[in-house]
C-alpha positions in Angstrom: -95.1 22.5 37.3 -94.4 23.1 40.6 -91.7 23.3 43.2 -91.1 20.8 45.8 -88.4 21.5 48.0 -85.3 19.2 49.3 -81.9 20.5 50.6 -79.2 20.3 48.1 -75.6 18.7 48.8 -73.9 22.2 48.1 -76.8 24.7 49.8 -79.8 25.9 48.0 -83.9 24.4 47.5 -84.6 23.0 44.6 -87.4 21.7 43.0 -87.5 17.5 42.5 -89.3 16.7 39.5 -85.7 15.3 38.6 -83.0 16.1 41.0 -81.4 19.1 39.6 -78.2 17.8 41.2 -78.1 14.6 40.0 -75.4 15.2 37.5 -73.0 16.9 39.6 -71.1 16.0 42.9 -69.4 18.3 45.3 -65.5 17.8 45.3 -62.3 18.7 46.2 -59.7 19.9 43.6 -56.0 20.3 44.5 -54.7 23.8 44.0 -58.5 25.0 43.9 -60.2 24.0 46.6 -63.9 23.3 46.5 -65.4 22.4 42.8 -68.0 20.4 41.3 -67.4 17.4 39.2 -70.0 15.1 37.0 -71.5 12.5 38.6 -72.1 10.2 35.4 -71.1 10.5 32.0 -72.5 14.0 30.6 -73.2 14.3 27.1 -73.2 17.6 25.3 -75.9 19.8 26.2 -77.2 18.8 29.3 -78.9 20.8 31.9 -76.6 20.6 35.0 -78.5 23.5 37.0 -80.9 26.5 36.9 -80.4 28.7 39.9 -82.9 31.6 40.7 -81.4 34.8 41.6 -80.6 35.1 45.5 -79.9 39.0 44.6 -80.0 40.8 41.4 -79.9 44.8 40.3 -79.9 46.1 36.9 -76.9 48.4 35.7 -78.0 51.6 36.6 -78.2 52.6 32.8 -80.8 50.0 32.4 -82.9 51.1 35.4 -85.4 53.0 33.4 -86.1 50.6 31.2 -85.8 46.9 32.9 -87.8 45.3 35.5 -85.4 45.7 39.0 -86.8 42.1 39.7 -86.6 39.9 36.9 -84.6 42.5 34.2 -86.8 41.9 31.6 -87.9 45.0 29.3 -90.6 47.3 30.6 -90.5 49.3 28.0 -92.1 52.8 28.6 -94.9 52.0 30.6 -95.3 54.2 33.2 -97.2 51.7 35.5 -94.0 49.9 35.9 -92.3 52.6 37.5 -92.5 52.4 41.2 -94.5 54.9 43.1 -92.4 55.2 45.9 -88.5 56.2 44.4 -89.9 57.2 40.5 -86.4 55.8 39.9 -87.0 51.7 39.3 -89.5 49.5 37.6 -91.5 46.7 38.2 -93.2 44.1 36.1 -96.8 43.1 37.6 -95.3 39.7 38.4 -92.2 41.2 40.2 -94.2 44.2 41.7 -95.6 41.7 44.1 -92.5 39.7 44.8 -90.1 39.5 47.9 -88.1 41.7 45.3 -90.8 44.1 45.0 -92.0 44.6 48.5 -88.1 44.6 49.7 -87.6 47.5 47.1 -90.5 49.4 48.4 -89.8 49.0 51.8 -86.0 48.9 52.4 -84.6 50.6 49.0 -86.7 53.1 47.6 -85.2 55.7 50.1 -81.8 54.9 49.4 -82.4 54.8 45.2 -84.0 58.4 45.6 -81.0 59.7 47.2 -78.7 58.1 44.5 -81.0 59.7 41.6 -80.5 63.2 43.2 -76.7 62.7 43.7 -76.4 63.0 47.2 -72.6 62.6 48.8 -71.8 62.6 45.0 -73.1 59.2 44.4 -75.2 58.2 41.2 -77.6 55.1 40.4 -74.6 54.1 38.6 -73.5 52.7 41.6 -74.3 49.0 40.9 -72.6 47.3 43.6 -73.5 49.5 46.1 -77.4 49.3 45.1 -76.8 45.4 45.3 -75.5 45.5 48.7 -78.6 47.9 49.5 -80.5 44.6 47.7 -79.0 42.1 50.0 -79.1 44.0 53.3 -82.9 44.4 52.9 -82.9 40.2 52.2 -80.7 40.3 55.3 -83.4 41.9 57.1 -86.1 39.9 56.4 -84.1 36.3 56.9 -83.1 37.8 60.3 -87.0 38.8 61.0 -87.6 35.2 60.3 -89.6 35.7 56.8 -87.0 34.3 54.4 -89.9 32.6 52.2 -86.9 30.3 50.5 -86.5 28.8 54.0 -88.8 26.4 54.8 -87.2 26.6 58.2 -88.6 30.0 58.5 -92.0 29.0 57.5 -94.9 27.9 60.1 -98.4 28.1 60.0 -100.1 29.9 57.2 -96.6 30.2 55.8 -95.9 27.1 55.1 -95.8 26.3 51.2 -99.0 25.2 49.8 -99.2 21.6 48.4 -101.0 21.0 44.8 -101.7 17.8 45.1 -99.2 16.2 42.8 -96.0 14.0 44.1 -93.1 14.2 42.8 -89.6 12.2 43.1 -88.3 12.8 46.7 -91.0 14.8 48.0 -94.4 16.7 47.8 -95.1 19.8 45.5 -95.8 22.7 46.8 -95.6 26.8 46.2 -93.7 29.4 47.7 -95.6 32.8 48.8 -93.3 34.5 46.0 -95.1 34.7 42.5 -91.4 35.5 40.8 -90.2 32.4 42.1 -93.5 30.3 41.0 -93.5 31.8 37.7 -89.9 30.8 37.3 -90.5 27.2 38.6 -93.1 26.6 36.0 -90.4 26.3 33.1 -88.3 23.6 34.8 -86.2 22.7 38.1 -85.5 25.5 40.0 -83.0 25.8 42.7 -83.7 28.7 45.3 -80.8 29.8 47.6 -81.7 31.3 51.1 -79.9 33.9 53.1 -77.8 31.4 54.7 -76.7 29.9 51.5 -75.4 33.4 50.4 -73.5 33.5 54.3 -71.8 30.4 53.5 -70.0 31.6 50.3 -66.1 33.1 50.7 -65.7 37.0 51.4 -62.0 37.2 51.0 -61.8 39.3 54.3 -60.8 36.8 56.8 -58.0 34.9 54.5 -57.7 31.2 54.7 -60.9 29.4 53.8 -62.8 32.8 53.6 -60.4 33.4 50.7 -58.3 36.5 49.8 -58.5 39.8 48.9 -55.9 42.3 48.0 -55.4 45.0 50.3 -56.4 47.3 47.5 -59.4 45.4 47.0 -60.7 45.5 50.6 -60.0 48.8 50.6 -62.2 49.8 48.0 -64.6 47.6 49.8 -64.2 49.6 52.7 -64.6 53.1 50.8 -67.7 51.6 49.3 -69.2 49.9 52.8 -69.0 53.6 54.4 -71.1 55.1 51.2 -73.6 52.2 52.2 -73.7 53.5 55.6 -75.2 56.7 54.8 -77.8 55.1 52.2 -79.0 52.1 54.0 -82.7 51.9 55.7 -82.2 52.3 59.5 -84.1 48.8 60.1 -81.2 47.6 57.7 -78.2 49.2 59.2 -75.3 47.0 60.5 -71.6 47.3 61.2 -69.1 48.4 58.6 -67.2 45.2 58.9 -70.6 43.5 57.7 -71.2 45.7 54.7 -67.5 44.6 53.7 -68.3 41.3 54.6 -71.5 40.9 52.4 -69.4 43.5 49.6 -66.3 40.6 49.4 -69.2 37.8 48.9 -70.8 39.9 46.5 -67.4 40.6 44.3 -66.1 37.3 44.6 -69.2 35.2 43.6 -71.0 37.6 41.5 -72.3 37.0 37.9 -72.6 39.6 35.2 -76.2 39.1 33.7 -76.6 38.8 30.4 -80.3 39.5 28.3 -82.3 36.5 28.0 -83.3 37.4 24.5 -80.6 38.7 21.8 -80.8 42.3 22.2 -82.3 43.8 19.1 -85.0 45.7 21.2 -84.5 49.6 21.0 -83.1 50.2 24.3 -80.8 53.8 24.8 -78.0 51.8 26.6 -75.5 54.1 28.1 -72.0 53.1 27.9 -68.1 53.4 27.9 -66.2 51.6 25.6 -67.0 47.6 24.2 -68.2 45.7 27.6 -72.0 46.2 27.2 -72.3 44.3 24.3 -69.7 41.6 24.4 -72.1 39.1 24.1 -71.0 36.8 26.8 -72.8 35.6 30.0 -69.6 35.9 32.5 -69.0 35.8 36.1 -67.5 39.1 37.8 -64.4 38.4 39.8 -63.4 40.6 42.6 -65.1 44.1 41.8 -64.6 44.1 37.9 -66.3 47.6 38.0 -69.7 48.3 35.5 -68.9 50.5 32.6 -69.4 54.3 33.5 -72.5 56.0 31.6 -70.7 58.4 29.1 -72.5 57.9 25.6 -75.6 56.3 24.2 -75.5 53.4 22.1 -78.1 50.9 21.1 -78.1 46.7 21.0 -77.7 45.5 17.5 -77.6 41.7 18.8 -76.0 39.3 21.2 -76.6 38.8 24.7 -76.1 41.8 26.4 -75.2 42.4 30.1 -77.4 43.8 31.7 -77.1 43.8 35.4 -75.5 41.9 38.3 -76.5 39.4 40.6 -75.5 36.5 42.9 -76.5 32.8 42.7 -75.0 31.0 46.0 -75.6 27.4 44.3 -74.2 28.3 41.1 -70.8 30.0 42.5 -69.2 26.6 43.3 -68.2 26.3 39.4 -64.6 27.0 38.6 -63.3 28.7 35.8 -61.6 27.5 33.0 -60.2 29.7 29.6 -61.3 26.4 28.0 -64.8 25.1 29.9 -66.7 22.3 29.5 -69.7 24.0 30.8 -71.2 27.7 29.6 -74.1 29.4 31.7 -76.9 31.8 30.1 -79.6 33.6 31.9 -83.3 33.0 31.1 -86.4 35.5 31.3 -86.5 35.2 34.9 -82.9 36.0 35.7 -82.1 32.8 36.5 -78.7 31.2 35.6 -78.5 28.3 33.4 -75.4 25.8 33.3 -75.5 23.3 30.5 -71.9 21.2 29.3 -70.8 22.3 25.9 -69.1 18.9 24.9 -69.0 15.5 26.2 -67.9 15.4 29.9 -66.5 12.2 31.6 -68.0 11.2 35.2 -65.5 12.4 37.5 -64.0 15.4 35.4 -64.5 18.8 36.8 -67.1 21.1 35.6 -66.2 24.8 34.7 -67.6 27.9 33.5 -65.9 30.8 32.0 -65.7 33.7 34.1 -64.7 36.2 31.1 -65.3 36.4 27.8 -62.7 33.2 26.3 -62.8 34.8 22.8 -60.4 37.6 24.6 -56.6 37.1 23.9 -54.9 35.7 27.0 -53.6 38.7 28.4 -57.0 40.6 28.2 -58.4 37.6 29.8 -55.8 37.3 32.6 -56.4 41.0 33.3 -60.0 40.5 33.9 -59.6 37.5 36.5 -57.2 39.6 38.8 
């Protein structure tokens, strides 16, 4: 299987072996705004979309055991340790991917400083590390080197056709080995920085969404911390950092393990959140659990990191959802129906664990 690109109706790039957007239609729902609805009657178990991570990082407590690209276990293999910072790990595929290259070029210095607790910060500041990842991708996009955007490809950088025609376009491969590996499994939507920029940030109000004053104050404080850590080539204004963080907070997903977590990872967690078994979408800056004690996963799809998937961010929340999200071995988010859905019905996913009581769900959604 290979990748062929076509512009999707709600942003992103995708393969066209069979249009991944054929089951969904962008819509406007009164009281909710933008939404996705079923374009036809959908049986239970229908694959709606599979989206590659635009940006994703492992929780700080997992940095020593999972790949910082695909978030899959690396174990104790010392060859996976980044030679630049000595903190992050990358599998063979991700080491040569855009994530691995961006890490070595723009993130190593910051990660080393976090590991040394400079400015009182630690690698446990997950939202800060995700912002640094986005800033490195923003730099690449500004330089006209976004691998996922055909508008930025010229000459030798154009996708390489593999000779197989598919519906709606010619097959091609990207210059990113991690994306190519993920596309071998099934259709894949690959978002660009432009798609990320189109997400609501909550900073400007109106169509941009609205975050509370306290949430904006928190984002501003994290932005100030970023100013001391970000690579000089990726620096931007404080307002830019805050706006990017707002997009991450309003549209971020908590990534869970692809397989049930029966491996012997050492997970430093506080409370029960680390093993809640749900693939949840983060809302409005939900903090990661603090590292205080060691536990080992005993089953379920354990939370392992955070990321943003612009093309999957259009799904709204419902406490009785007709769809659910999960994460595969490439850290791609896969959204499928969990019941029969009639044509024209809104497609919703759970942002929080639906097994929680109403009060707990509301608290997490605020």
